[in-house]
TORKOL-4160 file (C-alpha; in steps of 0.2 Angstrom, whole numbers, padded with zeros to 4 digits, m for minus):
300
<pt num="1" X="0702" Y="0199" Z="0328"/>
<pt num="2" X="0713" Y="0211" Z="0319"/>
<pt num="3" X="0711" Y="0230" Z="0320"/>
<pt num="4" X="0706" Y="0231" Z="0302"/>
<pt num="5" X="0692" Y="0219" Z="0304"/>
<pt num="6" X="0686" Y="0228" Z="0320"/>
<pt num="7" X="0685" Y="0245" Z="0310"/>
<pt num="8" X="0675" Y="0236" Z="0296"/>
<pt num="9" X="0661" Y="0231" Z="0308"/>
<pt num="10" X="0646" Y="0242" Z="0304"/>
<pt num="11" X="0643" Y="0247" Z="0322"/>
<pt num="12" X="0661" Y="0253" Z="0323"/>
<pt num="13" X="0660" Y="0262" Z="0306"/>
<pt num="14" X="0645" Y="0271" Z="0312"/>
<pt num="15" X="0653" Y="0277" Z="0328"/>
<pt num="16" X="0668" Y="0283" Z="0319"/>
<pt num="17" X="0657" Y="0293" Z="0307"/>
<pt num="18" X="0648" Y="0301" Z="0322"/>
<pt num="19" X="0664" Y="0305" Z="0331"/>
<pt num="20" X="0672" Y="0312" Z="0315"/>
<pt num="21" X="0656" Y="0323" Z="0313"/>
<pt num="22" X="0657" Y="0330" Z="0331"/>
<pt num="23" X="0675" Y="0334" Z="0329"/>
<pt num="24" X="0672" Y="0343" Z="0312"/>
<pt num="25" X="0658" Y="0353" Z="0320"/>
<pt num="26" X="0667" Y="0359" Z="0335"/>
<pt num="27" X="0686" Y="0359" Z="0331"/>
<pt num="28" X="0695" Y="0370" Z="0318"/>
<pt num="29" X="0714" Y="0374" Z="0315"/>
<pt num="30" X="0720" Y="0391" Z="0319"/>
<pt num="31" X="0733" Y="0400" Z="0308"/>
<pt num="32" X="0747" Y="0390" Z="0316"/>
<pt num="33" X="0739" Y="0374" Z="0312"/>
<pt num="34" X="0734" Y="0371" Z="0331"/>
<pt num="35" X="0717" Y="0363" Z="0334"/>
<pt num="36" X="0705" Y="0375" Z="0344"/>
<pt num="37" X="0687" Y="0375" Z="0347"/>
<pt num="38" X="0676" Y="0383" Z="0334"/>
<pt num="39" X="0667" Y="0399" Z="0338"/>
<pt num="40" X="0650" Y="0396" Z="0344"/>
<pt num="41" X="0642" Y="0407" Z="0331"/>
<pt num="42" X="0651" Y="0398" Z="0317"/>
<pt num="43" X="0645" Y="0380" Z="0322"/>
<pt num="44" X="0632" Y="0373" Z="0311"/>
<pt num="45" X="0613" Y="0374" Z="0316"/>
<pt num="46" X="0611" Y="0356" Z="0316"/>
<pt num="47" X="0625" Y="0353" Z="0329"/>
<pt num="48" X="0626" Y="0335" Z="0335"/>
<pt num="49" X="0628" Y="0336" Z="0354"/>
<pt num="50" X="0631" Y="0318" Z="0360"/>
<pt num="51" X="0640" Y="0303" Z="0352"/>
<pt num="52" X="0629" Y="0291" Z="0362"/>
<pt num="53" X="0612" Y="0299" Z="0357"/>
<pt num="54" X="0615" Y="0306" Z="0339"/>
<pt num="55" X="0597" Y="0312" Z="0338"/>
<pt num="56" X="0598" Y="0324" Z="0353"/>
<pt num="57" X="0600" Y="0342" Z="0349"/>
<pt num="58" X="0602" Y="0359" Z="0358"/>
<pt num="59" X="0585" Y="0368" Z="0359"/>
<pt num="60" X="0577" Y="0383" Z="0367"/>
<pt num="61" X="0559" Y="0387" Z="0372"/>
<pt num="62" X="0564" Y="0405" Z="0376"/>
<pt num="63" X="0580" Y="0416" Z="0377"/>
<pt num="64" X="0583" Y="0410" Z="0395"/>
<pt num="65" X="0575" Y="0392" Z="0394"/>
<pt num="66" X="0587" Y="0381" Z="0385"/>
<pt num="67" X="0589" Y="0362" Z="0385"/>
<pt num="68" X="0597" Y="0347" Z="0376"/>
<pt num="69" X="0586" Y="0333" Z="0369"/>
<pt num="70" X="0569" Y="0332" Z="0361"/>
<pt num="71" X="0552" Y="0341" Z="0359"/>
<pt num="72" X="0535" Y="0334" Z="0359"/>
<pt num="73" X="0522" Y="0342" Z="0348"/>
<pt num="74" X="0504" Y="0338" Z="0354"/>
<pt num="75" X="0486" Y="0341" Z="0347"/>
<pt num="76" X="0472" Y="0340" Z="0359"/>
<pt num="77" X="0453" Y="0340" Z="0357"/>
<pt num="78" X="0447" Y="0356" Z="0366"/>
<pt num="79" X="0431" Y="0349" Z="0374"/>
<pt num="80" X="0436" Y="0332" Z="0380"/>
<pt num="81" X="0454" Y="0336" Z="0382"/>
<pt num="82" X="0459" Y="0320" Z="0374"/>
<pt num="83" X="0476" Y="0320" Z="0365"/>
<pt num="84" X="0473" Y="0316" Z="0347"/>
<pt num="85" X="0491" Y="0315" Z="0341"/>
<pt num="86" X="0509" Y="0317" Z="0348"/>
<pt num="87" X="0525" Y="0319" Z="0338"/>
<pt num="88" X="0543" Y="0318" Z="0344"/>
<pt num="89" X="0556" Y="0329" Z="0336"/>
<pt num="90" X="0574" Y="0335" Z="0339"/>
<pt num="91" X="0577" Y="0349" Z="0351"/>
<pt num="92" X="0582" Y="0361" Z="0337"/>
<pt num="93" X="0567" Y="0359" Z="0326"/>
<pt num="94" X="0555" Y="0374" Z="0326"/>
<pt num="95" X="0539" Y="0370" Z="0335"/>
<pt num="96" X="0528" Y="0373" Z="0320"/>
<pt num="97" X="0537" Y="0362" Z="0308"/>
<pt num="98" X="0528" Y="0346" Z="0312"/>
<pt num="99" X="0511" Y="0355" Z="0313"/>
<pt num="100" X="0504" Y="0351" Z="0295"/>
<pt num="101" X="0509" Y="0333" Z="0295"/>
<pt num="102" X="0502" Y="0331" Z="0313"/>
<pt num="103" X="0485" Y="0337" Z="0308"/>
<pt num="104" X="0485" Y="0329" Z="0291"/>
<pt num="105" X="0489" Y="0312" Z="0298"/>
<pt num="106" X="0473" Y="0312" Z="0309"/>
<pt num="107" X="0462" Y="0312" Z="0293"/>
<pt num="108" X="0464" Y="0293" Z="0292"/>
<pt num="109" X="0454" Y="0291" Z="0308"/>
<pt num="110" X="0441" Y="0304" Z="0303"/>
<pt num="111" X="0448" Y="0319" Z="0313"/>
<pt num="112" X="0448" Y="0335" Z="0303"/>
<pt num="113" X="0448" Y="0350" Z="0315"/>
<pt num="114" X="0440" Y="0366" Z="0309"/>
<pt num="115" X="0453" Y="0376" Z="0319"/>
<pt num="116" X="0470" Y="0373" Z="0326"/>
<pt num="117" X="0474" Y="0384" Z="0341"/>
<pt num="118" X="0492" Y="0386" Z="0345"/>
<pt num="119" X="0504" Y="0399" Z="0353"/>
<pt num="120" X="0515" Y="0411" Z="0343"/>
<pt num="121" X="0528" Y="0397" Z="0339"/>
<pt num="122" X="0515" Y="0390" Z="0327"/>
<pt num="123" X="0510" Y="0406" Z="0319"/>
<pt num="124" X="0521" Y="0406" Z="0303"/>
<pt num="125" X="0512" Y="0410" Z="0287"/>
<pt num="126" X="0518" Y="0395" Z="0278"/>
<pt num="127" X="0509" Y="0384" Z="0290"/>
<pt num="128" X="0494" Y="0395" Z="0290"/>
<pt num="129" X="0492" Y="0393" Z="0271"/>
<pt num="130" X="0496" Y="0374" Z="0271"/>
<pt num="131" X="0483" Y="0371" Z="0285"/>
<pt num="132" X="0470" Y="0382" Z="0276"/>
<pt num="133" X="0472" Y="0372" Z="0260"/>
<pt num="134" X="0469" Y="0356" Z="0271"/>
<pt num="135" X="0453" Y="0364" Z="0278"/>
<pt num="136" X="0459" Y="0369" Z="0295"/>
<pt num="137" X="0461" Y="0387" Z="0301"/>
<pt num="138" X="0477" Y="0390" Z="0311"/>
<pt num="139" X="0473" Y="0402" Z="0326"/>
<pt num="140" X="0489" Y="0409" Z="0334"/>
<pt num="141" X="0496" Y="0425" Z="0340"/>
<pt num="142" X="0511" Y="0433" Z="0331"/>
<pt num="143" X="0528" Y="0435" Z="0339"/>
<pt num="144" X="0531" Y="0452" Z="0347"/>
<pt num="145" X="0537" Y="0465" Z="0335"/>
<pt num="146" X="0554" Y="0473" Z="0337"/>
<pt num="147" X="0555" Y="0492" Z="0341"/>
<pt num="148" X="0560" Y="0494" Z="0323"/>
<pt num="149" X="0545" Y="0485" Z="0315"/>
<pt num="150" X="0533" Y="0491" Z="0328"/>
<pt num="151" X="0536" Y="0510" Z="0323"/>
<pt num="152" X="0532" Y="0507" Z="0304"/>
<pt num="153" X="0517" Y="0503" Z="0293"/>
<pt num="154" X="0514" Y="0484" Z="0294"/>
<pt num="155" X="0514" Y="0474" Z="0278"/>
<pt num="156" X="0495" Y="0473" Z="0278"/>
<pt num="157" X="0495" Y="0491" Z="0274"/>
<pt num="158" X="0503" Y="0488" Z="0257"/>
<pt num="159" X="0493" Y="0481" Z="0242"/>
<pt num="160" X="0499" Y="0466" Z="0233"/>
<pt num="161" X="0495" Y="0464" Z="0215"/>
<pt num="162" X="0500" Y="0446" Z="0211"/>
<pt num="163" X="0495" Y="0447" Z="0192"/>
<pt num="164" X="0507" Y="0461" Z="0189"/>
<pt num="165" X="0519" Y="0457" Z="0203"/>
<pt num="166" X="0519" Y="0474" Z="0211"/>
<pt num="167" X="0517" Y="0482" Z="0228"/>
<pt num="168" X="0508" Y="0498" Z="0232"/>
<pt num="169" X="0512" Y="0508" Z="0248"/>
<pt num="170" X="0499" Y="0518" Z="0258"/>
<pt num="171" X="0505" Y="0534" Z="0249"/>
<pt num="172" X="0501" Y="0526" Z="0232"/>
<pt num="173" X="0519" Y="0523" Z="0226"/>
<pt num="174" X="0522" Y="0507" Z="0217"/>
<pt num="175" X="0537" Y="0495" Z="0218"/>
<pt num="176" X="0542" Y="0480" Z="0208"/>
<pt num="177" X="0552" Y="0466" Z="0215"/>
<pt num="178" X="0571" Y="0468" Z="0217"/>
<pt num="179" X="0574" Y="0449" Z="0218"/>
<pt num="180" X="0567" Y="0433" Z="0223"/>
<pt num="181" X="0574" Y="0423" Z="0238"/>
<pt num="182" X="0571" Y="0405" Z="0234"/>
<pt num="183" X="0576" Y="0398" Z="0252"/>
<pt num="184" X="0563" Y="0410" Z="0260"/>
<pt num="185" X="0550" Y="0410" Z="0246"/>
<pt num="186" X="0549" Y="0428" Z="0246"/>
<pt num="187" X="0551" Y="0444" Z="0235"/>
<pt num="188" X="0560" Y="0459" Z="0241"/>
<pt num="189" X="0552" Y="0476" Z="0236"/>
<pt num="190" X="0563" Y="0491" Z="0236"/>
<pt num="191" X="0553" Y="0507" Z="0235"/>
<pt num="192" X="0562" Y="0521" Z="0225"/>
<pt num="193" X="0571" Y="0534" Z="0235"/>
<pt num="194" X="0563" Y="0548" Z="0224"/>
<pt num="195" X="0546" Y="0543" Z="0230"/>
<pt num="196" X="0551" Y="0540" Z="0249"/>
<pt num="197" X="0562" Y="0555" Z="0250"/>
<pt num="198" X="0547" Y="0567" Z="0247"/>
<pt num="199" X="0534" Y="0557" Z="0255"/>
<pt num="200" X="0524" Y="0565" Z="0270"/>
<pt num="201" X="0521" Y="0547" Z="0277"/>
<pt num="202" X="0539" Y="0543" Z="0278"/>
<pt num="203" X="0541" Y="0545" Z="0297"/>
<pt num="204" X="0527" Y="0532" Z="0299"/>
<pt num="205" X="0534" Y="0520" Z="0286"/>
<pt num="206" X="0552" Y="0518" Z="0287"/>
<pt num="207" X="0567" Y="0522" Z="0299"/>
<pt num="208" X="0580" Y="0514" Z="0288"/>
<pt num="209" X="0597" Y="0522" Z="0285"/>
<pt num="210" X="0595" Y="0522" Z="0266"/>
<pt num="211" X="0579" Y="0533" Z="0268"/>
<pt num="212" X="0567" Y="0521" Z="0259"/>
<pt num="213" X="0556" Y="0507" Z="0263"/>
<pt num="214" X="0560" Y="0489" Z="0259"/>
<pt num="215" X="0546" Y="0476" Z="0261"/>
<pt num="216" X="0548" Y="0457" Z="0260"/>
<pt num="217" X="0533" Y="0448" Z="0253"/>
<pt num="218" X="0531" Y="0430" Z="0255"/>
<pt num="219" X="0522" Y="0418" Z="0244"/>
<pt num="220" X="0509" Y="0416" Z="0258"/>
<pt num="221" X="0508" Y="0434" Z="0262"/>
<pt num="222" X="0489" Y="0435" Z="0259"/>
<pt num="223" X="0486" Y="0422" Z="0272"/>
<pt num="224" X="0497" Y="0431" Z="0284"/>
<pt num="225" X="0487" Y="0448" Z="0282"/>
<pt num="226" X="0471" Y="0439" Z="0284"/>
<pt num="227" X="0476" Y="0431" Z="0300"/>
<pt num="228" X="0482" Y="0448" Z="0306"/>
<pt num="229" X="0465" Y="0455" Z="0304"/>
<pt num="230" X="0457" Y="0440" Z="0312"/>
<pt num="231" X="0469" Y="0442" Z="0327"/>
<pt num="232" X="0461" Y="0459" Z="0331"/>
<pt num="233" X="0443" Y="0452" Z="0333"/>
<pt num="234" X="0434" Y="0446" Z="0349"/>
<pt num="235" X="0433" Y="0429" Z="0341"/>
<pt num="236" X="0451" Y="0427" Z="0341"/>
<pt num="237" X="0452" Y="0431" Z="0360"/>
<pt num="238" X="0439" Y="0418" Z="0363"/>
<pt num="239" X="0448" Y="0405" Z="0353"/>
<pt num="240" X="0464" Y="0408" Z="0363"/>
<pt num="241" X="0456" Y="0405" Z="0379"/>
<pt num="242" X="0451" Y="0388" Z="0373"/>
<pt num="243" X="0470" Y="0383" Z="0372"/>
<pt num="244" X="0473" Y="0385" Z="0391"/>
<pt num="245" X="0469" Y="0367" Z="0395"/>
<pt num="246" X="0483" Y="0360" Z="0384"/>
<pt num="247" X="0496" Y="0369" Z="0395"/>
<pt num="248" X="0489" Y="0359" Z="0410"/>
<pt num="249" X="0490" Y="0343" Z="0400"/>
<pt num="250" X="0509" Y="0347" Z="0397"/>
<pt num="251" X="0511" Y="0350" Z="0415"/>
<pt num="252" X="0502" Y="0333" Z="0420"/>
<pt num="253" X="0513" Y="0323" Z="0408"/>
<pt num="254" X="0529" Y="0331" Z="0414"/>
<pt num="255" X="0526" Y="0332" Z="0433"/>
<pt num="256" X="0517" Y="0315" Z="0435"/>
<pt num="257" X="0523" Y="0304" Z="0420"/>
<pt num="258" X="0541" Y="0308" Z="0418"/>
<pt num="259" X="0540" Y="0318" Z="0401"/>
<pt num="260" X="0553" Y="0330" Z="0408"/>
<pt num="261" X="0567" Y="0319" Z="0404"/>
<pt num="262" X="0570" Y="0307" Z="0389"/>
<pt num="263" X="0571" Y="0289" Z="0396"/>
<pt num="264" X="0579" Y="0282" Z="0380"/>
<pt num="265" X="0591" Y="0287" Z="0367"/>
<pt num="266" X="0586" Y="0290" Z="0349"/>
<pt num="267" X="0571" Y="0298" Z="0341"/>
<pt num="268" X="0561" Y="0282" Z="0338"/>
<pt num="269" X="0563" Y="0276" Z="0356"/>
<pt num="270" X="0559" Y="0293" Z="0363"/>
<pt num="271" X="0544" Y="0293" Z="0352"/>
<pt num="272" X="0538" Y="0277" Z="0360"/>
<pt num="273" X="0540" Y="0286" Z="0377"/>
<pt num="274" X="0529" Y="0300" Z="0371"/>
<pt num="275" X="0515" Y="0288" Z="0364"/>
<pt num="276" X="0514" Y="0278" Z="0380"/>
<pt num="277" X="0513" Y="0294" Z="0390"/>
<pt num="278" X="0500" Y="0301" Z="0380"/>
<pt num="279" X="0490" Y="0284" Z="0381"/>
<pt num="280" X="0492" Y="0285" Z="0400"/>
<pt num="281" X="0484" Y="0302" Z="0402"/>
<pt num="282" X="0471" Y="0298" Z="0389"/>
<pt num="283" X="0465" Y="0283" Z="0399"/>
<pt num="284" X="0465" Y="0294" Z="0415"/>
<pt num="285" X="0455" Y="0307" Z="0406"/>
<pt num="286" X="0443" Y="0294" Z="0399"/>
<pt num="287" X="0440" Y="0287" Z="0416"/>
<pt num="288" X="0437" Y="0304" Z="0423"/>
<pt num="289" X="0424" Y="0308" Z="0409"/>
<pt num="290" X="0416" Y="0291" Z="0411"/>
<pt num="291" X="0414" Y="0292" Z="0430"/>
<pt num="292" X="0407" Y="0310" Z="0428"/>
<pt num="293" X="0394" Y="0304" Z="0416"/>
<pt num="294" X="0389" Y="0290" Z="0428"/>
<pt num="295" X="0388" Y="0301" Z="0443"/>
<pt num="296" X="0377" Y="0314" Z="0432"/>
<pt num="297" X="0365" Y="0299" Z="0427"/>
<pt num="298" X="0364" Y="0293" Z="0445"/>
<pt num="299" X="0360" Y="0311" Z="0451"/>
<pt num="300" X="0347" Y="0313" Z="0438"/>
């Protein structure tokens, strides 16, 4: 077989495209035309990391805990601790992104949770609003604020007027949107320096160099402000305690059922591993609940 016919084979063409993409992402030419590795910060966010597993990605669970591979998004019923859904995703995908589809897909089998309890990775306003329209309240803490945002008035202290598209600050100054950012679905409001400069609340409102407050208001800001109020209640604290068993379920799947490592290559095959693992722990849980019920009846 000639070299040309080999290159024309679909599998070979696919492998060539993968190798070309990896080279383009990692290698650039310097001013002398010499190939050098691209700067890490300039590499694309959806960086392909393996020619033999094109779906694998670099991911991070924290600043210090990084990995290469895939993530598993799981929903679990609080009382029975039965896994109701599991979704595979690439390692670089944000934890909360599959949340809405993960919950909505369960409607077909009659599952519509009134609340979905997650950690701070699931607390984004866009997912809160989407689930709220679906009939499910998303309960999750917010990510820790930076020293800069912690020292100023939160967005919930500002009054949004959607009808006139204005924003009023705690001191009563009103600002109109400076521009709309389509990618982030948000307006940026710049309060005038003439108002901020003489404001008595300025030390509590802004520490920006330009001396005025700028506030980004998302399309789902109202849902975010409402959840901030809810997160200060005792009911929220009670809800978050109900989430603790799911961490134990993750530990069980990783320690005793091999979910620490992907046994296959490709998102679909890794998904099968996730489904089989979830089925195994569900059977174990079902047997546990069944025997507990049998012993309770015998004791009665």
